[in-house]
C-alpha positions in Angstrom: -22.7 41.6 -14.3 -23.5 43.2 -10.7 -21.0 44.0 -8.2 -22.7 41.4 -5.7 -22.5 38.9 -8.2 -19.0 39.3 -9.3 -17.7 39.4 -5.8 -19.4 36.1 -5.1 -17.4 34.8 -8.1 -14.3 36.0 -6.7 -15.2 34.7 -3.2 -15.9 31.2 -5.0 -12.7 31.4 -7.1 -10.6 32.2 -4.2 -12.3 29.2 -2.2 -11.5 27.1 -5.1 -7.2 28.0 -5.1 -7.4 27.4 -1.6 -8.9 24.1 -1.4 -7.1 22.8 -4.4 -3.4 24.1 -2.9 -4.6 22.1 0.6 -4.9 18.8 -1.2 -6.6 16.3 0.1 -6.6 15.3 4.2 -5.0 11.9 5.0 -6.9 9.1 5.4 -4.5 7.3 7.8 -1.4 8.6 10.1 1.4 6.7 10.3 4.1 9.4 10.9 4.7 8.6 14.1 4.4 4.8 14.3 7.3 2.0 14.0 6.6 -1.5 13.0 9.6 -3.7 12.9 9.0 -6.2 10.0 11.9 -8.0 8.3 12.5 -8.2 4.8 12.9 -10.7 2.1 17.0 -10.8 3.1 15.7 -11.4 6.4 17.1 -7.6 7.4 15.2 -5.5 10.0 12.9 -2.8 8.8 11.4 -0.1 10.3 8.0 0.9 8.7 7.3 3.2 8.0 10.5 4.8 9.3 13.2 3.4 6.7 10.5 4.7 3.4 9.9 8.2 4.8 11.4 10.8 2.6 10.1 8.8 -0.9 6.6 8.0 -1.9 5.3 4.5 -1.0 3.0 2.3 -2.6 1.8 -0.1 -0.3 -0.4 -3.5 -0.5 -1.0 -6.6 1.3 -0.8 -10.4 0.2 0.0 -13.9 0.8 2.3 -16.1 -1.1 0.0 -18.6 -1.1 -3.0 -16.7 -2.3 -4.6 -18.9 -5.2 -6.3 -15.9 -7.0 -6.2 -12.0 -6.6 -3.1 -11.9 -4.5 -1.2 -12.5 -8.2 -3.0 -10.1 -9.7 -2.3 -7.3 -7.3 1.4 -7.9 -7.5 1.1 -7.6 -11.6 -1.0 -4.3 -11.4 1.9 -3.1 -9.3 4.3 -4.1 -11.6 2.3 -2.4 -14.5 1.9 0.8 -11.9 5.7 1.0 -12.1 6.1 0.8 -15.7 3.9 3.2 -15.9 5.8 6.1 -14.1 7.6 7.8 -16.6 10.4 7.8 -13.4 10.2 5.6 -10.7 12.8 7.6 -8.7 11.9 8.2 -4.9 8.8 5.9 -5.3 9.1 2.6 -3.2 7.0 -0.6 -4.0 5.7 -2.3 -0.3 3.8 -5.5 0.1 3.1 -6.8 3.5 2.3 -10.3 4.2 -0.9 -11.3 5.4 0.5 -14.7 6.2 3.6 -14.4 8.7 3.0 -18.1 9.8 4.2 -19.0 6.5 5.5 -16.3 4.4 8.9 -16.3 6.0 11.8 -14.2 4.3 12.5 -17.0 2.2 9.2 -17.7 1.3 8.7 -13.9 0.1 12.0 -14.3 -2.0 10.7 -17.0 -3.7 7.4 -15.0 -4.7 9.5 -12.1 -5.4 11.8 -14.2 -7.7 8.5 -15.6 -9.1 7.2 -12.7 -9.9 10.6 -10.9 -11.6 10.2 -8.0 -8.9 13.0 -5.8 -9.2 14.8 -3.6 -6.1 12.2 -1.0 -6.0 10.1 -4.0 -4.4 10.3 -5.0 -0.8 8.4 -7.5 0.6 7.8 -7.7 4.2 6.7 -10.4 7.2 6.6 -10.1 10.8 6.7 -12.6 13.7 3.0 -13.9 13.6 0.7 -11.6 15.4 3.3 -8.6 15.5 1.5 -7.0 12.5 -1.9 -6.9 13.8 -1.8 -3.5 15.0 -0.8 -2.3 11.7 -3.1 -4.4 9.9 -5.9 -2.9 12.7 -4.5 0.8 12.0 -5.4 0.7 8.4 -8.5 -1.1 8.4 -7.1 -4.2 6.9 -9.3 -7.6 7.1 -7.3 -10.5 7.5 -8.6 -14.0 8.5 -7.7 -17.7 8.7 -10.3 -20.0 6.4 -9.5 -23.5 7.3 -9.7 -25.6 4.3 -9.7 -28.8 5.6 -13.5 -28.8 7.2 -12.6 -32.1 9.9 -9.9 -29.9 11.1 -7.2 -32.4 11.2 -4.8 -30.0 9.3 -4.6 -26.7 10.8 -1.6 -25.9 8.4 -4.2 -26.3 5.2 -6.0 -22.7 5.1 -6.7 -19.6 3.2 -7.0 -16.3 4.0 -10.0 -13.9 3.2 -8.5 -10.6 3.3 -8.8 -6.6 2.1 -8.2 -5.6 -1.3 -6.4 -2.1 -1.0 -3.5 -0.9 -2.1 -2.4 2.5 -0.2 -0.5 5.9 -1.4 1.8 7.2 1.4 3.3 10.4 1.3 6.9 11.4 2.2 5.9 11.7 5.5 4.4 8.8 6.6 0.6 10.1 5.9 -1.9 7.7 3.3 -3.2 10.2 1.0 -4.8 7.4 -1.1 -6.6 4.3 -1.3 -7.7 1.9 -4.1 -9.1 -1.3 -4.9 -5.6 -3.3 -5.2 -6.2 -5.3 -8.2 -8.4 -3.1 -10.9 -7.1 0.4 -10.1 -5.7 1.6 -13.3 -1.9 2.7 -13.7 -2.8 5.8 -14.7 -5.3 7.0 -11.9 -2.2 6.2 -9.6 0.4 7.6 -11.8 -1.4 11.0 -11.7 -1.9 10.8 -7.8 2.0 10.0 -7.6 2.8 12.9 -9.7 0.5 15.2 -7.5 2.4 14.2 -4.3 5.9 15.0 -6.3 4.4 18.3 -7.3 3.4 19.4 -3.4 
C-alpha cells in the first residue's frame, strides 16, 4: 500500500473518531427556556429546568384522545420497562389540551394507565404552552366534532405524534414517531447519552 493511500486512510480514521466523539448536534435548544406548567398534583413545574441533570423522554398527549395517545403512553411504559436501569430518566407527558386537561384530569389518566412516579403529567393555563409547542414544531389544532357548532366543548385534537429525547442540559438530541419507535432504539440512545 502506498504511503499516500496509508495517509488517506489514517486521515479518514481520525475524522471518524472525532465525529463519533462529538455526537449529533442538538435538534432543539431548551437549555435557556422556562415554561411554567403544572403537574397532576397542581404543583408548579418549571420546564425544563426542574428536569435538568437527568435525561428526559418528552411527549405530548391529550386525555380525551380516542386513538393514538393511549398507544403513545403504552409505548412510553414499554420503553421504561426495557431499560435495565431507570435511574436519572424522566418520562414526561405534556397535554395538547390544557382547556380540558386540568391537573385532576391528568391524575385520572395517570391512574388509569398505572403510571409510576417517574412519569410526570403536565398542563398549563390555556394558550400558555403555545410557545413551547411552537419551539418544538408541534402541531395541535382543535377539530370541532359538532358540525353545526352548537357544542364548542365537543372537539378532538389534530396533533403531532412525536417523542423527544432531552439530555441533562436541556437540549433535544433525538426525536421519534412516538407511537411506533421501538423501545430498543430509545434505550440505545439513552445509554449513549449516559456515556457522554
